[in-house]
C-alpha positions, 0 to 999 in steps of 0.5 A, spaced: 528 939 038 535 938 042 536 944 047 543 947 049 547 943 055 547 948 061 556 947 062 559 949 069 565 948 072 563 942 075 560 938 068 565 941 063 570 936 063 565 930 063 562 934 057 569 933 054 569 926 053 565 925 048 568 923 041 563 929 039 564 936 037 563 940 042 560 947 041 560 952 047 557 960 047 561 963 053 556 968 055 552 972 061 546 975 063 549 983 061 551 981 054 547 985 050 550 980 043 550 974 047 542 974 048 542 976 041 547 970 039 543 965 044 537 963 040 541 961 034 546 957 039 539 952 041 538 952 034 544 948 033 543 945 039 537 942 035 540 941 028 545 938 030 542 933 036 545 926 036 552 930 032 555 935 036 554 936 043 552 944 044 553 947 050 552 954 053 557 957 059 555 963 064 562 966 065 560 970 071 558 964 075 563 960 072 569 963 072 574 957 072 573 954 065 572 961 062 580 963 066 581 955 063 580 958 055 582 965 056 575 969 055 576 976 055 570 979 051 563 975 050 560 972 046 565 967 045 564 960 041 569 955 042 569 948 038 572 943 041 574 936 039 577 931 043 579 935 048 582 941 043 579 947 041 578 946 033 576 953 033 573 959 036 568 965 034 568 972 037 562 975 036 555 974 033 556 972 027 550 968 022 547 961 023 551 959 016 558 961 020 557 957 026 554 951 023 560 951 018 565 950 024 561 945 027 561 941 020 569 942 019 569 938 026 564 932 025 
């Protein structure tokens, strides 16, 4: 079963070099809604193993990437394809909504 990749300021650019869509979950330890969507992100990592990269980025530990994408509220989930943000979701949504966003980027 796939597991969400732990993204950091140092590995982020490398991860984006993939030709697969990348879902990035911007989160923090203190954020209640982030804890709600966390397990959904992990499930998606299993569902899309080999088709998309699913990652989580802790905004407190990785301020550079968070600032680059202008993340102001969390959870924010971005779908990135070929280095470009193709979709964005702020706040908690059902798994099907996130799956739809990934599907449209495949």
